[in-house]
C-alpha positions, 0 to 999 in steps of 0.5 A, a space after each residue: 655963377 653955378 648956383 646949383 653947384 654951390 648949393 649942392 656943395 653946401 648941402 654936402 658940407 652940412 651933412 659931411 664928415 666934418 659937420 658930424 665930427 664937430 657936432 660930436 665935439 659940440 655935444 660934449 661942450 653942450 654938456 659942459 656949458 648948456 647943462 652944467 654951466 661950466 665955462 670950458 674954453 678948451 674943448 679943443 684940448 680934449 680933442 687933441 689928446 684924443 687924436 694923439 692918443 690914437 695916433 701915438 698908440 698906433 703909429 709910434 707904439 704899434 698898438 691896435 686901433 681899439 687900444 688907441 681909442 681907449 688910450 685917447 679916452 684915458 688921456 681925456 679923463 686924466 686931463 679933466 681931472 688935472 683941470 677940474 681938481 684945482 678949479 671946480 671949487 672956484 668961480 666958473 671963470 677960473 675954469 674958463 681961463 684954465 681950459 683955454 690956457 691948458 689947450 694951448 700948453 698942450 698944443 705947444 707941448 705936442 709940437 715941441 722938439 722934445 716930444 718929437 720922437 713920440 708925437 712927430 713934433 710940428 710934422 705930426 703923425 700919419 697913416 694910423 687909421 688903416 684898421 678903421 678903413 679896413 672895416 669899411 662896409 661900403 665898396 662904391 661911391 653914393 651918387 644921388 643927383 648932384 650929391 656924391 660921397 666916396 665910399 671912404 666918406 660914407 663910412 666916416 659919416 656913418 660912424 661919426 653921425 652914429 656916435 652923435 646920435 648915440 651920445 645925444 640919446 645918452 644925454 637925453 636919458 641922463 638929463 631926465 634922470 636924477 643925475 641930470 636934474 642935479 646938473 641942471 640945479 647946479 647950473 641954475 644955482 650952486 648954493 641951492 644945490 649945496 643946501 640940499 646936500 648935493 656934492 656940487 664939486 663931484 657932479 661938476 667933475 663927472 660932467 667935465 669928464 664925460 663931456 671931455 671924453 666925448 670931445 676926445 672921441 671927436 678928436 680921434 675921428 677928426 684924426 682918422 678922417 684925414 689919416 694925419 694929426 698935427 698939433 696946429 690943427 687943434 688951434 683955439 679957434 676950433 673951440 670957438 667954432 664949437 661955441 658958435 655951433 652950440 649957441 647957434 643951435 641952442 644950448 641945453 637942447 639935445 638937438 642943438 649941437 646937431 642943428 648948429 653944426 649942420 647950419 654952421 657948415 652949410 653957411 661956411 661951405 656955401 659962402 666959400 663956394 659963392 665967394 670963390 666963384 665970384 672972385 674967379 669970374 670977376 664979379 668981385 674985383 681983386 681990389 675988394 676981395 682976393 681969392 686968397 682972402 676967401 677962407 678968412 672972409 667967409 668967417 667974417 660973414 658967418 660971424 655977422 650972421 651970428 651977431 644978427 641971430 643973437 640980436 633977434 634970438 639970443 638963445 639960438 634956434 632951439 634954445 630957451 633964453 631962461 636956461 642961459 641965465 647961468 650962475 657961475 659963482 
């Protein structure tokens, strides 16, 4: 097998556009879970409304791209209010149930025949990000030894990783402000925060909105990256990939989502290339693993590695086990 090619592909995947986009969405989830203790199992719902906010605005309504991004952000704020108003005064598991259900309801709503004139239904929408790629300053591909990135991917990587760094810096500054310290107190003990006169409900809502907006921007970037949006891209599994990234890197750590996303995508890409070469060259017999099963099997291996990590370092690579003992009353 060509191990150098496999390793090069894995390293490209670890820093590629998908890794950056998932890292951005995980930054929002880390704000919810790591810093506030909100059990959000529907981050993909915020990604969906962000993606369709851009796609519908540009492809269906003919608005400019920047207006579509603002529409996506507005939809994320509205979604956070709809989810948060009835649930944030209750126990944390109510938010978990509500968010995962809401994300699925939205997916079925956007793919329904009733919404097809607006959303494209099961076929989705395409070719709405030309305005973004027209701004691409890169005119040639980048080749560094075994690594190569097209000009298009370089532009998407620069934009996505730039937003990751920007929002990571914002979270870093916020967590060292009085607002961030209140969020951490809410995560540790809501009753103690209330006893000090803090409006716990308002702080939770603010965190849900900000993390949701970050997720919506990640969804918009994911849609622009492929120049297409389809409801079935935003399956519940995407949220659990984000949870794996946050836990792998370490919740309540600014760099946790970045480290987690890089490692997660490195492992996925490495295992995919390794297993495909092994099945193609007959090293793994078809009776044990068929080529069509590789995509699913790589997640099995990643899951096993996460189980091992949780056994020996339950707080993740950068995390602190003490900070994961959350109060979700």
